[in-house]
KOLROZA-653315 format. One record per residue: x, y, z of N, C-alpha, C in turn; residue in one letter; chain. Coordinates in Angstrom, 2 decimals. Example, Ala and Ser with C-alpha at 12.3 -4.5 7.8 and 13.67 -1.06 7.14 Angstrom:
BEGIN
> 13.19|-5.69|7.80|12.30|-4.50|7.80|13.20|-3.30|7.80|A|A;
> 12.85|-2.25|7.08|13.67|-1.06|7.14|12.90|0.03|7.87|S|A;
REM end
This chain:
BEGIN
> -8.34|-89.27|-3.14|-8.96|-87.95|-3.53|-8.85|-87.45|-4.78|M|A;
> -10.16|-87.10|-4.66|-9.92|-85.86|-5.67|-11.38|-85.68|-6.05|A|A;
> -12.07|-83.91|-6.02|-13.09|-83.11|-6.49|-12.47|-82.81|-7.95|V|A;
> -14.30|-82.89|-7.82|-14.48|-82.42|-10.01|-16.00|-81.13|-9.03|E|A;
> -15.41|-80.39|-10.21|-16.33|-79.16|-9.99|-17.32|-79.33|-11.77|M|A;
> -18.13|-78.42|-11.48|-18.62|-78.93|-13.09|-19.70|-76.68|-12.42|T|A;
> -19.64|-76.49|-13.52|-19.93|-75.10|-13.37|-21.07|-75.28|-14.53|Y|A;
> -22.44|-74.48|-13.62|-23.73|-74.83|-14.37|-24.36|-74.10|-14.52|E|A;
> -23.10|-72.93|-15.20|-23.85|-71.38|-14.77|-24.19|-70.69|-14.27|G|A;
> -24.58|-68.53|-14.03|-25.27|-68.11|-13.98|-24.56|-67.85|-12.59|D|A;
> -23.03|-67.89|-12.96|-21.77|-67.89|-11.90|-21.95|-68.83|-10.20|L|A;
> -22.50|-69.73|-11.14|-22.67|-71.76|-9.66|-22.36|-72.64|-10.47|R|A;
> -21.02|-73.15|-9.11|-20.58|-74.89|-9.74|-20.96|-75.01|-8.03|C|A;
> -20.91|-76.81|-9.44|-20.89|-77.79|-8.28|-19.70|-78.59|-7.81|R|A;
> -19.55|-78.57|-7.02|-18.74|-79.76|-5.52|-18.68|-81.02|-5.31|I|A;
> -18.19|-81.56|-6.15|-18.65|-83.41|-6.18|-17.22|-83.88|-5.36|S|A;
> -17.57|-84.40|-4.47|-16.53|-84.76|-3.02|-17.13|-86.74|-3.75|H|A;
> -15.43|-87.22|-4.18|-15.45|-88.99|-5.35|-15.99|-89.72|-4.73|D|A;
> -15.20|-89.36|-3.19|-15.34|-90.96|-1.10|-16.99|-90.87|-1.38|L|A;
> -17.06|-89.20|-1.14|-17.92|-89.65|-0.39|-19.56|-89.69|-0.77|S|A;
> -19.55|-88.83|-2.10|-20.56|-88.10|-2.36|-20.78|-87.48|-2.82|G|A;
> -20.51|-86.06|-1.24|-21.18|-85.35|-1.03|-20.80|-83.90|-2.27|D|A;
> -21.58|-82.97|-1.83|-22.11|-81.66|-2.89|-21.90|-80.56|-2.69|E|A;
> -20.72|-80.09|-2.53|-22.01|-78.35|-2.31|-21.36|-77.13|-3.36|I|A;
> -23.04|-76.62|-3.06|-22.87|-75.04|-4.23|-21.77|-74.07|-3.86|L|A;
> -20.89|-73.78|-5.13|-20.93|-72.07|-5.06|-21.28|-71.33|-5.99|T|A;
> -21.30|-69.90|-4.72|-21.87|-68.91|-5.69|-21.16|-67.53|-6.33|D|A;
> -21.15|-67.02|-7.04|-20.17|-65.56|-6.04|-20.96|-64.41|-6.55|A|A;
> -20.03|-63.70|-4.93|-20.62|-62.76|-4.24|-21.34|-61.91|-4.77|P|A;
> -22.52|-61.55|-4.80|-23.24|-59.37|-5.15|-22.81|-58.94|-5.13|P|A;
> -21.78|-58.87|-4.67|-20.00|-57.84|-5.42|-19.43|-57.87|-6.77|E|A;
> -19.82|-59.17|-7.01|-18.87|-59.71|-8.24|-19.71|-60.68|-9.16|R|A;
> -21.08|-59.84|-8.71|-22.08|-60.12|-10.31|-23.71|-61.60|-10.05|E|A;
> -22.40|-62.10|-8.82|-23.67|-62.92|-8.04|-24.65|-62.74|-7.44|G|A;
> -25.62|-64.19|-7.34|-26.86|-64.13|-6.46|-26.27|-64.19|-4.78|R|A;
> -25.12|-64.49|-4.35|-24.36|-64.34|-2.75|-25.39|-65.79|-2.00|G|A;
> -26.20|-66.37|-3.52|-27.39|-68.17|-2.61|-26.47|-69.11|-1.67|A|A;
> -24.89|-69.21|-1.63|-24.55|-69.66|-1.22|-22.89|-69.79|-0.84|G|A;
> -22.05|-70.51|-0.70|-20.53|-70.14|-0.43|-20.25|-69.72|-1.80|F|A;
> -19.02|-68.63|-1.47|-17.87|-68.11|-2.42|-16.77|-69.22|-2.08|S|A;
> -15.56|-68.43|-3.74|-14.75|-69.43|-3.89|-14.44|-69.19|-2.14|P|A;
> -13.74|-67.85|-1.85|-13.22|-67.88|-0.95|-13.19|-67.78|0.37|T|A;
> -15.27|-67.82|0.83|-16.06|-68.40|1.97|-15.55|-69.86|2.22|D|A;
> -14.77|-69.96|1.12|-14.67|-71.47|1.25|-13.29|-72.25|1.65|L|A;
> -12.52|-71.12|1.17|-10.88|-70.96|2.05|-11.32|-70.87|3.19|L|A;
> -11.82|-70.07|3.69|-12.32|-69.58|4.63|-13.00|-70.83|5.55|A|A;
> -13.81|-70.93|4.98|-14.35|-72.63|6.31|-13.50|-73.84|5.91|A|A;
> -12.32|-73.63|5.39|-11.42|-74.89|4.82|-10.03|-74.33|6.33|S|A;
> -10.22|-73.02|6.72|-8.41|-72.48|7.17|-9.69|-73.44|8.69|L|A;
> -10.95|-72.73|8.66|-11.02|-72.50|10.45|-11.61|-74.18|10.26|G|A;
> -12.02|-75.36|9.39|-11.35|-77.21|9.84|-11.16|-77.23|9.95|S|A;
> -9.94|-77.48|9.57|-8.40|-78.01|9.37|-8.74|-76.63|10.68|C|A;
> -8.15|-76.09|11.53|-7.71|-76.02|12.68|-8.39|-76.50|13.44|I|A;
> -9.57|-77.33|13.87|-10.50|-77.50|14.05|-9.37|-78.44|14.64|L|A;
> -10.28|-79.38|13.41|-9.76|-81.55|12.79|-8.24|-81.05|13.82|S|A;
> -6.31|-80.41|13.25|-5.58|-80.43|14.12|-5.75|-80.74|15.49|V|A;
> -6.87|-79.82|15.90|-6.97|-79.42|17.56|-7.64|-80.40|18.15|M|A;
> -8.37|-81.36|17.39|-9.23|-82.28|17.79|-7.98|-83.12|17.53|A|A;
> -8.06|-83.95|16.39|-6.67|-85.38|17.34|-5.63|-84.43|18.34|I|A;
> -5.22|-83.75|18.70|-4.10|-83.50|19.73|-5.24|-83.21|21.11|A|A;
> -5.80|-82.78|21.25|-7.03|-83.33|22.21|-7.43|-84.84|22.24|A|A;
> -7.66|-85.62|21.62|-8.52|-87.28|21.54|-6.56|-87.88|22.37|R|A;
> -5.37|-87.50|22.04|-3.98|-87.86|22.44|-3.73|-87.32|23.50|V|A;
> -4.90|-86.03|23.57|-4.40|-86.30|25.41|-5.45|-86.44|26.74|Q|A;
> -6.69|-86.96|25.50|-8.02|-87.53|26.29|-8.47|-86.53|26.56|K|A;
> -8.30|-85.32|26.36|-8.71|-84.26|26.70|-10.32|-83.34|25.59|A|A;
> -11.59|-83.45|26.59|-12.68|-83.58|25.45|-12.81|-81.93|24.99|P|A;
> -13.87|-82.44|23.10|-13.41|-81.20|22.93|-14.77|-81.02|22.30|F|A;
> -15.61|-81.87|22.12|-16.72|-81.63|21.24|-17.63|-79.93|22.30|E|A;
> -17.67|-79.65|20.59|-18.63|-78.46|20.59|-18.22|-76.68|20.70|G|A;
> -16.62|-77.39|20.22|-15.50|-76.61|20.14|-15.72|-75.14|19.22|A|A;
> -15.67|-74.06|18.27|-15.82|-74.01|17.37|-14.71|-72.55|16.57|T|A;
> -15.15|-72.98|15.76|-14.35|-71.60|14.49|-14.86|-70.74|14.26|A|A;
> -15.11|-69.19|14.66|-15.67|-68.73|12.98|-14.79|-67.59|12.23|Q|A;
> -13.61|-67.31|11.33|-13.16|-66.85|11.10|-14.29|-66.13|10.21|V|A;
> -13.33|-64.65|10.08|-13.78|-63.30|9.42|-12.74|-63.36|8.22|A|A;
> -13.05|-62.52|7.25|-13.31|-62.30|5.89|-12.59|-61.10|5.66|K|A;
> -11.42|-60.82|5.45|-11.45|-59.72|4.48|-10.71|-59.61|3.20|T|A;
> -11.61|-59.11|2.19|-10.90|-58.32|1.04|-10.18|-57.34|0.98|M|A;
> -9.09|-57.33|-0.74|-8.88|-56.82|-1.19|-9.15|-56.66|-2.53|R|A;
> -9.28|-54.93|-2.94|-9.17|-55.15|-4.87|-8.67|-54.69|-5.50|D|A;
> -7.46|-54.22|-4.91|-6.09|-53.28|-5.73|-4.55|-53.83|-4.03|K|A;
> -4.12|-54.27|-5.39|-4.02|-54.27|-6.70|-4.93|-55.26|-7.71|P|A;
> -4.95|-56.39|-7.21|-6.13|-57.46|-7.69|-6.61|-57.56|-6.83|S|A;
> -8.35|-58.44|-6.22|-8.79|-59.02|-5.95|-8.94|-60.55|-5.59|R|A;
> -8.09|-60.24|-3.75|-7.81|-61.71|-3.35|-8.36|-61.65|-2.00|R|A;
> -8.06|-62.43|-1.03|-8.30|-62.38|0.37|-6.99|-61.76|0.95|V|A;
> -7.38|-61.01|2.05|-5.91|-59.83|2.23|-5.97|-60.28|3.05|A|A;
> -6.60|-61.18|4.55|-7.00|-61.67|5.56|-7.92|-62.37|6.01|A|A;
> -7.42|-63.53|7.34|-8.60|-64.39|7.81|-8.05|-64.40|9.74|L|A;
> -8.65|-64.01|10.28|-9.25|-63.53|11.34|-10.38|-64.81|12.03|D|A;
> -9.11|-65.50|12.24|-9.97|-67.12|12.89|-10.31|-66.74|14.56|V|A;
> -11.10|-67.23|15.26|-11.35|-67.47|16.67|-11.99|-68.54|16.90|T|A;
> -11.27|-69.07|18.13|-11.28|-70.55|18.14|-12.34|-70.70|19.75|I|A;
> -12.99|-71.39|19.98|-13.55|-70.80|21.45|-13.75|-72.53|21.75|R|A;
> -13.25|-72.76|23.02|-13.34|-74.20|23.86|-14.23|-74.99|24.46|V|A;
> -15.55|-75.03|24.63|-16.72|-75.03|25.57|-15.79|-75.62|27.10|P|A;
> -14.61|-76.15|26.73|-14.17|-77.06|28.32|-13.10|-76.27|29.27|H|A;
> -12.88|-76.23|30.25|-12.24|-75.85|31.36|-10.78|-76.89|31.15|A|A;
> -9.85|-76.35|30.40|-8.77|-77.43|30.32|-7.47|-77.13|31.18|L|A;
> -6.98|-77.84|31.64|-5.23|-77.76|32.23|-4.65|-76.55|31.35|P|A;
> -3.93|-75.04|31.64|-2.66|-74.98|30.57|-1.64|-75.20|29.49|P|A;
> -1.52|-76.19|30.88|0.13|-77.15|29.49|-0.91|-77.74|28.59|L|A;
> -2.08|-77.79|28.60|-3.33|-79.13|27.87|-3.30|-77.93|26.47|T|A;
> -3.65|-77.20|27.13|-3.97|-75.98|25.58|-3.21|-74.97|25.29|R|A;
> -2.07|-75.39|25.68|-1.00|-75.29|25.21|-0.45|-75.91|23.93|T|A;
> -0.56|-77.34|24.58|-0.57|-78.65|22.75|-1.77|-78.39|22.43|K|A;
> -3.17|-77.93|22.76|-4.17|-77.48|21.28|-3.78|-76.96|20.97|L|A;
> -3.01|-75.77|21.06|-2.82|-74.18|20.68|-1.17|-74.16|19.71|E|A;
> -0.68|-75.53|20.14|0.24|-75.54|19.34|-0.11|-76.87|17.88|R|A;
> -0.58|-77.17|18.81|-1.26|-77.98|16.75|-1.75|-77.31|16.54|A|A;
> -2.46|-76.38|16.88|-3.48|-75.07|15.41|-2.28|-74.91|15.32|A|A;
> -1.43|-74.25|15.15|-0.41|-73.87|13.81|0.25|-74.38|12.77|A|A;
> -0.23|-75.77|13.60|0.73|-77.22|12.39|-0.92|-77.17|11.43|T|A;
> -1.23|-76.07|11.09|-2.51|-76.76|10.12|-2.09|-76.78|8.99|C|A;
> -2.36|-77.45|8.29|-1.44|-77.89|6.81|-2.45|-75.62|6.16|P|A;
> -3.24|-76.08|6.09|-4.12|-75.25|4.71|-3.72|-73.83|5.68|V|A;
> -3.57|-73.30|6.26|-2.79|-72.41|6.80|-1.32|-71.93|6.33|K|A;
> -0.19|-72.82|6.49|0.41|-73.12|5.88|0.82|-73.42|3.49|H|A;
> -0.78|-73.60|3.51|-0.73|-73.35|2.81|-1.08|-71.60|1.64|A|A;
> -1.12|-71.10|1.90|-1.94|-69.97|2.38|-0.19|-69.29|1.88|L|A;
> -0.95|-68.23|0.82|0.96|-67.87|0.54|0.94|-66.20|1.78|S|A;
> 2.40|-66.04|1.66|2.88|-65.25|2.63|1.46|-63.75|2.44|K|A;
> 1.28|-63.56|1.38|0.07|-62.32|1.20|-0.96|-62.13|2.75|D|A;
> -0.99|-63.26|2.66|-2.67|-63.27|3.02|-2.43|-63.53|4.73|V|A;
> -2.29|-62.54|5.28|-2.74|-62.16|6.58|-3.86|-63.08|7.87|A|A;
> -2.78|-64.33|8.54|-3.79|-65.19|9.64|-3.80|-64.69|10.88|V|A;
> -4.83|-65.00|11.98|-4.04|-64.44|12.66|-5.00|-65.72|13.83|T|A;
> -5.01|-65.65|14.15|-5.91|-66.94|15.39|-5.79|-66.03|16.35|V|A;
> -7.08|-66.27|17.69|-7.54|-66.27|18.64|-8.02|-67.62|19.74|T|A;
> -7.80|-68.08|20.43|-8.75|-68.80|21.04|-8.86|-67.83|22.55|F|A;
> -10.21|-69.10|22.81|-10.70|-68.36|24.15|-11.69|-69.63|24.79|E|A;
> -11.39|-70.03|26.38|-11.15|-71.13|26.98|-12.21|-70.62|26.98|W|A;
> -12.78|-72.01|28.17|-13.60|-72.19|28.54|-13.46|-71.62|30.29|A|A;
REM end
C-alpha cells in the first residue's frame, strides 16, 4: 500500500490512495496563509487518530458480537506556535449509541488504547480519550 502526494500550488496538495484510487485534497489553514478550503495536514492527523480508535473498537465489538454502528469520534486539535508550530493536544470524544454491558465497554475501551496512530504520536502530543455510552 502506498499513498502519493502532489503539490498543486497555492498551498494545496492532492493525496492519492493506490489501492482504491480515492483522493483527498489538503489546504493550508488561513492562519498559515492558506485558504482553509479543505483539510489541513494536521486535521488529517486528528482524523487519523479518531478513525483509528473507532476502527479498533469496531474490531473488538465484532469479536464481542456487540453493536457498534453509529459510533462517532470527535477530535479537538490544539496547536502551539512556540518554540515551533506543532500539534500540542488531541482531545478525542467517542460516542457509542448502544447500551452495552460494563464488561463489553471495558473491552472496547481497552481496544481503543491499542490504536496504532496514537502509539505513533510523539509523547509531546497530549492525547485524551473520553467515552460517552448510551
